[in-house]
C-alpha positions as CSV (number, residue, x, y, z in Angstrom):
1,X,48.7,26.8,-84.6
2,X,50.1,28.7,-87.7
3,X,51.7,32.0,-87.1
4,X,49.4,33.9,-89.5
5,X,46.4,32.6,-87.6
6,X,47.8,33.8,-84.3
7,X,48.6,37.2,-85.8
8,X,45.1,37.5,-87.3
9,X,43.5,36.6,-84.0
10,X,45.5,39.3,-82.2
11,X,44.7,41.9,-84.9
12,X,41.0,41.0,-84.8
13,X,40.9,41.2,-81.0
14,X,42.7,44.6,-81.0
15,X,40.3,45.9,-83.7
16,X,37.2,44.8,-81.7
17,X,38.5,46.4,-78.6
18,X,39.5,49.7,-80.3
19,X,36.4,50.1,-82.4
20,X,33.8,48.2,-80.3
21,X,32.6,46.4,-83.4
22,X,30.4,43.3,-83.6
23,X,31.6,40.0,-84.9
24,X,29.6,40.6,-88.1
25,X,31.2,44.1,-88.7
26,X,34.7,42.8,-87.9
27,X,34.3,39.8,-90.3
28,X,33.2,42.2,-93.1
29,X,36.2,44.5,-92.4
30,X,38.7,41.7,-92.3
31,X,37.2,39.7,-95.2
32,X,36.7,36.5,-93.2
33,X,33.6,34.7,-92.0
34,X,31.8,35.4,-88.8
35,X,32.7,31.9,-87.7
36,X,36.4,32.6,-88.2
37,X,36.2,35.8,-86.2
38,X,34.3,34.1,-83.4
39,X,36.6,31.1,-83.2
40,X,39.7,33.4,-83.3
41,X,38.5,35.6,-80.4
42,X,36.9,32.9,-78.2
43,X,39.0,29.8,-78.6
44,X,42.3,30.6,-80.2
45,X,42.9,33.9,-78.4
46,X,42.4,32.2,-75.1
47,X,45.5,30.1,-75.8
48,X,47.6,32.9,-77.2
49,X,46.8,35.8,-74.8
50,X,44.2,35.2,-72.1
51,X,44.2,38.8,-70.9
52,X,43.4,40.1,-74.4
53,X,40.7,37.4,-74.7
54,X,39.1,38.7,-71.5
55,X,39.0,42.2,-72.9
56,X,37.4,41.1,-76.1
57,X,34.9,39.0,-74.2
58,X,33.8,42.2,-72.4
59,X,33.2,44.0,-75.6
60,X,31.4,41.0,-77.2
61,X,29.2,40.7,-74.1
62,X,28.2,44.4,-74.3
63,X,27.4,43.9,-78.0
64,X,25.3,40.8,-77.2
65,X,23.3,42.6,-74.5
66,X,22.5,45.5,-77.0
67,X,21.7,43.4,-80.1
68,X,18.0,43.4,-79.5
69,X,18.0,47.2,-79.4
70,X,20.0,47.5,-82.7
71,X,17.7,45.0,-84.3
72,X,14.7,47.1,-83.3
73,X,16.3,50.2,-84.6
74,X,17.0,48.5,-87.9
75,X,13.4,47.4,-88.2
76,X,12.1,50.9,-87.4
77,X,14.5,52.4,-90.0
78,X,13.3,49.8,-92.6
79,X,9.6,50.8,-92.1
80,X,10.3,54.5,-92.1
81,X,11.9,54.2,-95.5
82,X,9.1,52.1,-96.9
83,X,6.5,54.8,-96.0
84,X,8.4,57.6,-97.6
85,X,8.7,55.9,-101.0
């Protein structure tokens, strides 16, 4: 694996842990695709630093368990703005 890919995977993992961001938010902040972020933190990071990979997995699992709530909140917000216009 190329050095810059390993470095990116570690930087992305640390960012997710520090900020608790989702894969989508992280991809936007780093200017890469969601697929790249996901592959970096699930597959590549496991080979580079298994302990860091476990920590990231914990954050991603929390995000996954809460995503239906965030989706509902976004939909509610969308309809609130439609009625005020």
